[in-house]
C-alpha positions as CSV (number, residue, x, y, z in Angstrom):
1,M,-0.4,0.0,-0.5
2,N,2.8,2.1,0.5
3,S,4.4,3.3,-3.0
4,V,8.1,3.6,-1.9
5,N,7.5,-0.5,-1.6
6,N,6.6,-0.8,-5.0
7,V,9.4,-1.9,-6.7
8,Y,7.2,-3.5,-10.0
9,G,5.5,-0.1,-10.6
10,V,1.9,-1.5,-10.6
11,G,-0.7,0.0,-9.3
12,P,-1.7,3.4,-7.7
13,T,0.1,5.8,-6.4
14,D,-2.1,6.9,-3.6
15,R,-3.2,4.1,-1.0
16,L,-6.7,5.1,-0.7
17,D,-7.1,3.7,-4.5
18,V,-5.4,0.4,-3.6
19,Y,-9.0,-1.7,-3.2
20,T,-10.9,-0.1,-5.7
21,L,-11.8,-1.5,-9.2
22,D,-11.5,1.7,-11.0
23,K,-8.4,3.4,-9.8
24,S,-6.0,0.7,-9.4
25,K,-3.9,0.8,-12.2
26,G,-3.9,-2.8,-13.2
27,L,-3.2,-4.2,-9.3
28,L,-7.1,-5.6,-9.4
29,Q,-5.5,-8.3,-11.9
30,V,-2.4,-9.2,-9.0
31,Q,-5.1,-9.3,-6.7
32,E,-7.9,-11.3,-8.3
33,T,-4.7,-13.7,-9.4
34,L,-3.5,-14.4,-5.3
35,V,-7.1,-14.7,-4.4
36,R,-7.7,-17.3,-7.2
37,K,-4.2,-18.6,-6.0
38,L,-5.0,-19.2,-2.1
39,V,-8.5,-20.5,-3.1
40,H,-7.0,-23.3,-5.1
41,E,-4.4,-24.2,-2.6
42,L,-6.5,-24.2,0.8
43,K,-9.4,-26.1,-1.5
44,D,-8.7,-29.5,0.4
45,Y,-9.0,-27.8,4.2
46,G,-12.4,-27.4,5.7
47,N,-11.2,-25.4,8.6
48,L,-11.1,-22.1,6.7
49,I,-13.7,-18.9,6.6
50,Y,-12.4,-16.6,3.8
51,E,-12.4,-12.9,5.1
52,I,-12.4,-10.5,2.5
53,C,-10.7,-7.6,4.6
54,N,-10.2,-6.7,8.0
55,E,-11.7,-3.4,9.0
56,P,-12.0,-2.1,5.4
57,Y,-14.4,0.8,6.6
58,F,-10.7,2.6,7.6
59,G,-8.4,3.3,4.5
60,G,-10.6,3.6,1.3
61,V,-11.6,-0.2,0.6
62,T,-14.9,0.2,-1.5
63,M,-18.2,-2.0,-1.3
64,E,-17.6,-2.5,-4.6
65,W,-14.2,-4.5,-4.4
66,Q,-15.0,-6.1,-1.3
67,H,-18.3,-7.8,-3.8
68,H,-15.9,-8.4,-6.6
69,I,-13.4,-10.2,-4.5
70,A,-16.4,-12.8,-3.2
71,S,-17.3,-13.3,-6.8
72,V,-13.7,-14.9,-7.4
73,I,-13.8,-16.8,-4.9
74,Q,-17.2,-18.6,-5.3
75,E,-16.4,-18.5,-9.1
76,E,-13.1,-20.1,-8.2
77,E,-14.5,-22.4,-5.8
78,K,-17.7,-23.5,-7.9
79,E,-16.4,-27.1,-9.2
80,F,-14.7,-27.8,-5.5
81,S,-16.9,-30.6,-4.3
82,Q,-17.0,-28.5,-0.7
83,Q,-17.3,-25.0,-0.7
84,H,-15.9,-22.3,2.2
85,L,-17.8,-19.6,4.2
86,I,-17.0,-16.1,3.4
87,S,-17.0,-13.6,5.8
88,Q,-17.0,-9.8,5.6
89,N,-16.3,-7.0,8.3
90,I,-19.2,-4.6,8.5
91,A,-18.4,-2.0,11.2
92,N,-17.0,-1.3,14.5
93,K,-20.5,-1.2,17.2
94,Q,-22.9,-1.6,14.6
95,L,-24.7,-0.6,11.2
96,Q,-27.9,-2.3,9.3
97,I,-26.5,-3.9,6.7
98,E,-28.3,-3.0,3.1
99,N,-27.6,-5.2,-0.4
100,P,-25.3,-7.8,0.7
101,H,-23.6,-10.1,-1.6
102,P,-25.3,-13.2,-1.9
103,G,-21.9,-15.2,-1.9
104,V,-21.3,-13.8,2.0
105,S,-22.7,-15.7,4.9
106,V,-20.8,-14.4,7.6
107,F,-21.1,-11.2,8.7
108,N,-18.3,-9.6,11.4
109,F,-18.7,-6.5,13.7
110,H,-16.0,-5.3,16.1
111,Y,-16.6,-4.3,19.7
112,A,-20.4,-5.1,19.5
113,Y,-21.5,-4.7,22.8
114,P,-24.4,-3.9,23.0
115,P,-25.1,-6.8,20.9
116,I,-27.6,-4.3,18.3
117,P,-26.1,-5.2,15.1
118,I,-27.9,-8.6,15.6
119,A,-31.3,-7.3,15.8
120,Q,-30.5,-5.1,13.2
121,N,-30.0,-7.7,11.1
122,F,-31.1,-10.8,11.9
123,S,-33.4,-11.0,9.2
124,L,-30.7,-12.1,6.5
125,K,-31.1,-15.2,8.1
126,K,-26.9,-15.0,8.1
127,V,-24.1,-15.6,10.8
128,I,-23.4,-12.5,12.8
129,G,-19.9,-12.4,14.7
130,D,-18.3,-10.2,17.1
131,N,-14.6,-10.6,16.0
132,E,-13.1,-8.4,18.0
133,T,-12.9,-6.7,21.5
134,G,-11.1,-4.2,23.5
135,F,-11.5,-0.9,24.9
136,E,-13.5,-1.9,27.5
137,G,-10.4,-2.2,30.1
138,T,-8.2,-5.3,31.1
139,A,-10.9,-7.1,33.7
140,D,-11.8,-10.3,32.3
141,S,-15.6,-9.8,33.1
142,S,-16.4,-6.9,30.1
143,Y,-15.1,-9.6,27.8
144,R,-17.2,-12.6,29.6
145,K,-20.2,-10.0,29.9
146,E,-19.5,-9.1,25.8
147,A,-19.5,-12.7,25.0
148,W,-22.6,-14.1,26.8
149,A,-24.6,-10.8,25.5
150,F,-23.8,-11.4,22.0
151,L,-24.7,-15.2,21.5
152,L,-27.7,-14.7,24.0
153,A,-29.0,-12.4,22.0
154,G,-29.0,-14.6,18.5
155,G,-25.1,-13.9,17.6
156,A,-23.8,-17.4,16.3
157,L,-19.8,-16.1,16.4
158,Y,-17.4,-14.4,19.2
159,N,-13.7,-14.0,19.9
160,N,-11.7,-12.1,21.4
161,L,-8.8,-10.4,21.3
162,D,-6.2,-11.7,24.1
163,Y,-3.6,-9.9,25.1
164,S,-2.1,-13.0,27.5
165,F,-0.8,-14.2,23.9
166,T,2.7,-12.6,23.0
167,V,6.1,-13.6,21.3
168,G,7.8,-15.6,24.1
169,Y,4.2,-16.1,25.7
170,E,2.6,-18.1,23.2
171,N,0.6,-20.3,25.8
172,G,-1.4,-17.2,26.6
173,T,0.2,-16.3,30.0
174,F,2.1,-13.0,29.6
175,D,0.9,-11.0,32.7
176,Y,0.3,-7.4,30.4
177,P,0.1,-3.8,32.2
178,A,-2.9,-2.2,33.0
179,T,-2.4,0.1,30.4
180,Q,-3.4,-2.6,27.5
181,P,-6.3,-1.6,25.3
182,G,-8.2,-5.0,25.7
183,G,-7.8,-8.2,27.8
184,G,-7.4,-12.3,27.8
185,S,-6.6,-14.4,29.9
186,P,-6.1,-18.2,30.7
187,A,-9.2,-17.2,33.6
188,L,-11.5,-15.5,31.0
189,R,-10.9,-18.7,28.3
190,K,-12.2,-21.3,30.9
191,Q,-15.3,-18.7,31.4
192,L,-15.6,-18.8,27.8
193,A,-15.4,-22.9,27.7
194,Y,-18.5,-22.3,30.4
195,L,-20.9,-20.2,27.8
196,K,-20.3,-23.0,25.1
197,S,-21.4,-25.6,27.5
198,F,-24.2,-23.9,28.8
199,L,-25.4,-23.9,25.0
200,N,-24.4,-26.9,24.1
201,G,-27.0,-27.8,26.4
202,F,-29.9,-26.7,24.4
203,D,-31.2,-27.4,20.7
204,F,-30.3,-23.8,20.3
205,L,-30.4,-24.0,16.1
206,K,-34.0,-24.0,16.9
207,M,-33.6,-21.2,19.4
208,Q,-34.6,-17.5,18.8
209,P,-33.5,-13.7,20.1
210,D,-36.7,-12.9,22.8
211,S,-37.3,-9.7,23.8
212,T,-40.4,-10.0,25.3
213,S,-40.2,-12.9,28.0
214,I,-38.9,-10.6,30.5
215,A,-42.0,-9.2,32.2
216,S,-41.0,-7.2,34.6
217,N,-37.8,-5.2,36.4
218,F,-37.1,-2.8,33.7
219,A,-33.1,-2.5,35.0
220,L,-32.9,-6.2,35.2
221,Y,-34.3,-6.2,31.7
222,K,-31.6,-3.6,29.9
223,K,-28.4,-6.2,31.6
224,S,-30.3,-9.2,30.3
225,Q,-30.6,-11.4,26.9
226,V,-32.9,-14.3,26.2
227,L,-33.0,-17.0,23.8
228,A,-35.7,-19.4,23.0
229,E,-37.8,-21.7,21.5
230,A,-41.0,-20.5,22.9
231,G,-43.3,-22.6,25.7
232,R,-39.7,-25.0,24.7
233,Q,-36.3,-24.0,26.5
234,Y,-34.9,-20.4,27.2
235,G,-31.8,-19.2,28.0
236,V,-31.3,-16.1,30.0
237,Y,-28.3,-14.4,31.1
238,V,-28.2,-11.4,33.2
239,F,-25.5,-9.3,33.9
240,G,-26.1,-8.6,37.4
241,K,-25.4,-10.4,40.8
242,G,-28.2,-11.1,42.8
243,P,-30.0,-12.5,44.3
244,F,-33.1,-11.0,42.5
245,N,-37.0,-12.3,41.5
246,L,-36.9,-12.7,37.7
247,E,-40.5,-12.4,36.2
248,L,-41.1,-13.9,32.7
249,S,-43.9,-14.2,30.3
250,I,-43.5,-17.6,28.6
251,P,-46.4,-20.1,28.0
252,P,-48.2,-22.2,30.9
253,G,-46.6,-25.7,31.4
254,T,-43.8,-26.8,33.9
255,Y,-40.2,-25.8,33.3
256,R,-37.2,-27.7,34.9
257,V,-34.9,-24.4,35.8
258,E,-31.2,-24.6,36.1
259,F,-28.7,-21.9,37.6
260,M,-25.5,-21.2,36.3
261,D,-22.5,-18.8,37.3
262,P,-21.0,-18.0,34.8
263,L,-17.5,-17.2,36.2
264,T,-16.8,-20.6,37.8
265,G,-19.4,-22.5,35.5
266,K,-21.1,-24.2,38.6
267,N,-24.4,-25.0,38.7
268,E,-27.0,-24.9,41.4
269,P,-29.3,-28.0,41.6
270,A,-31.7,-27.9,39.3
271,Q,-35.8,-27.4,40.7
272,N,-39.0,-26.9,38.8
273,A,-41.5,-23.8,38.3
274,T,-44.6,-23.6,36.7
275,S,-45.8,-20.4,34.6
276,N,-49.1,-19.2,34.1
277,G,-48.6,-17.2,31.4
278,K,-45.7,-16.1,33.7
279,V,-43.4,-17.2,36.2
280,I,-41.1,-15.8,39.2
281,I,-38.1,-17.3,38.9
282,A,-35.7,-16.5,42.0
283,C,-32.4,-16.3,41.5
284,P,-29.8,-16.8,43.9
285,A,-26.8,-14.7,44.8
286,Y,-23.7,-14.5,42.2
287,P,-20.8,-12.5,42.4
288,E,-21.0,-10.4,39.2
289,D,-23.8,-12.6,36.6
290,V,-25.8,-15.4,36.2
291,A,-27.1,-18.1,33.3
292,I,-30.7,-19.4,33.9
293,K,-31.7,-22.5,31.5
294,L,-35.2,-23.5,31.6
295,V,-36.4,-26.6,30.1
296,A,-40.4,-27.9,29.7
297,V,-41.2,-30.6,31.4
298,E,-42.9,-33.3,29.2
299,K,-46.4,-34.2,30.2
């Protein structure tokens, strides 16, 4: 992108014209060749997602160029027995996606807390991801909260910048200073494993984000996320210490209720609760937050 380094004399002198269709001065053909080479060489590796460009909203990367690269990937893969997911990085925080490329399956955001971009774009029926975190201090709780909120709001992908991985500390044990712009630690990674375990306890492909089940207590509502299959299964996350009463508007029936401490992964003994259209769940005290699982008891 720096013309001083351009020993071949191909491409624009202005770095803001590098990722364009009409101003690249021959560089577009080189980019296409590179993309086709990469896609061809990696065709047998199933554990890959092709993200077109990191943070394209900085540096003059045009939407037309991004859509063109997605089409090049599709064209190169059309005869392959296995096609890969294509990802597009949309924005920091939030943005309504308009006119998405049909070949893009994953739409990623950075610093997506609160998880507004899910509600904005859930109707696309594509993967909405939060794949970069930071600028919320170094405490594990900030990024655990972001992960739980994003996935319980209907997000499908979460991964965080982790400053405990550095050169010489490839095992993720670097004790970074408090001045770092983000967090990460062995403890946080364990906490994210508890989140994975919690979600795997549901038939979550049948669940949808639910903004109506929390019936009272506006303060709790603002700190909560619900993923639900109405009348059958509910995952609730509340960033609040407790104890507190959580009133839910859910279909009548008996539900098995379990509580998890997202900090430690420990579960309280399960109990039954009966809803007559509403049910009050008495949540025990937890240090920072609580996860609640409700599953309908078969009659």
